[in-house]
Structures are given as structure tokens and as C-alpha cells.
C-alpha positions in Angstrom: -25.3 -23.5 92.0 -26.3 -27.2 93.2 -28.4 -29.7 90.9 -31.9 -28.8 92.3 -31.4 -25.4 90.9 -29.8 -26.3 87.5 -32.9 -27.8 87.3 -35.6 -25.4 88.4 -33.6 -22.7 85.8 -33.7 -24.8 82.6 -37.4 -25.8 83.5 -37.9 -21.8 84.0 -35.8 -21.0 80.5 -37.5 -23.5 78.0 -41.0 -22.8 80.0 -40.5 -19.0 78.7 -38.5 -20.4 75.4 -42.3 -22.1 75.2 -44.4 -19.8 76.3 -42.6 -17.0 73.2 -43.0 -20.0 70.9 -46.8 -20.3 71.7 -47.7 -16.0 71.3 -45.4 -15.8 68.3 -48.0 -19.1 66.8 -50.4 -17.9 68.2 -52.0 -17.0 64.7 -52.0 -20.2 63.5 -54.6 -22.9 63.5 -53.6 -25.4 65.4 -52.1 -22.8 68.5 -55.3 -20.5 68.4 -57.3 -22.8 69.3 -54.9 -23.0 73.3 -54.7 -19.0 73.1 -57.5 -17.6 72.9 -59.3 -19.7 75.2 -60.5 -18.6 78.8 -57.4 -18.7 79.8 -54.2 -18.5 77.0 -51.7 -21.1 77.3 -49.5 -18.7 77.4 -50.5 -17.3 80.3 -50.4 -21.0 82.4 -46.5 -21.8 80.6 -45.7 -18.3 82.2 -46.9 -19.0 84.9 -45.6 -22.2 85.9 -42.5 -20.1 84.2 -42.4 -17.9 87.2 -42.6 -20.9 89.3 -39.3 -23.1 88.5 -37.4 -19.4 89.0 -39.0 -19.2 92.4 -38.2 -22.5 93.3 -34.2 -22.1 92.0 -34.2 -18.5 94.6 -35.6 -21.0 96.8 -33.6 -23.2 96.8 -30.9 -21.4 96.5 -31.9 -19.3 100.1 -32.0 -22.0 101.5 -29.1 -24.0 100.5 -27.9 -21.1 102.2 -29.3 -20.5 105.2 -27.2 -22.9 107.5 -23.4 -22.4 106.8 -25.1 -18.1 107.8 -26.4 -19.8 110.8 -23.2 -21.1 112.4 -21.0 -18.0 111.1 -24.1 -15.5 112.8 -22.1 -13.7 115.9 -24.7 -11.0 117.2 -23.7 -7.4 116.9 -25.1 -5.2 119.4 -24.8 -1.8 119.1 -23.7 0.9 121.6 -26.7 2.0 123.0 -27.7 -2.1 123.8 -24.1 -1.8 125.4 -24.7 1.4 127.0 -28.3 0.2 128.6 -26.9 -2.7 129.7 -24.4 -1.0 132.1 -27.1 0.9 133.2 -29.2 -1.4 134.3 
């Protein structure tokens, strides 16, 4: 796991825990103002956590593409070979 992946993954975990904390503390006077708004704070934290986890996956896939591209050799099926032979 690269450094960028660790950072985004940590951000996602922290935001997820913050989301749970806001939901649990939603009945308190301080947090209820933000939780019962038009767009609740827990939803904002959850959406940010999802984006952080998606960024982790994007970093993973973009980091592995060049390695896979170097080792890639096209595998043609026997049907393609037969078409090439008859042409």
C-alpha cells in the first residue's frame, strides 16, 4: 500500500468514525442543530468518507496500471487464428 493510499484510507476511517459519533450524539443540544438541518452533518461526513475510500481505490488502480501494461501480451483465441489463416 502506497503512502497516498494509507493517507486516503486513514481519512476515510476517521470520517466514518466521526459520522458514527455525530449520529450517536445527534440527540444532544450542540449536535442536533447540525444533524437536523436540510443536509445533515452525518451525511456530509459519510459522503466525504466514501470519496476518501474511492480515492484509495483510484490510487491503487492507477499505481498498478503501468506494471500490468508492461507484462501484457494479447491472447488470441483459436477462432482468431482460424480467421487469420483463412483470410
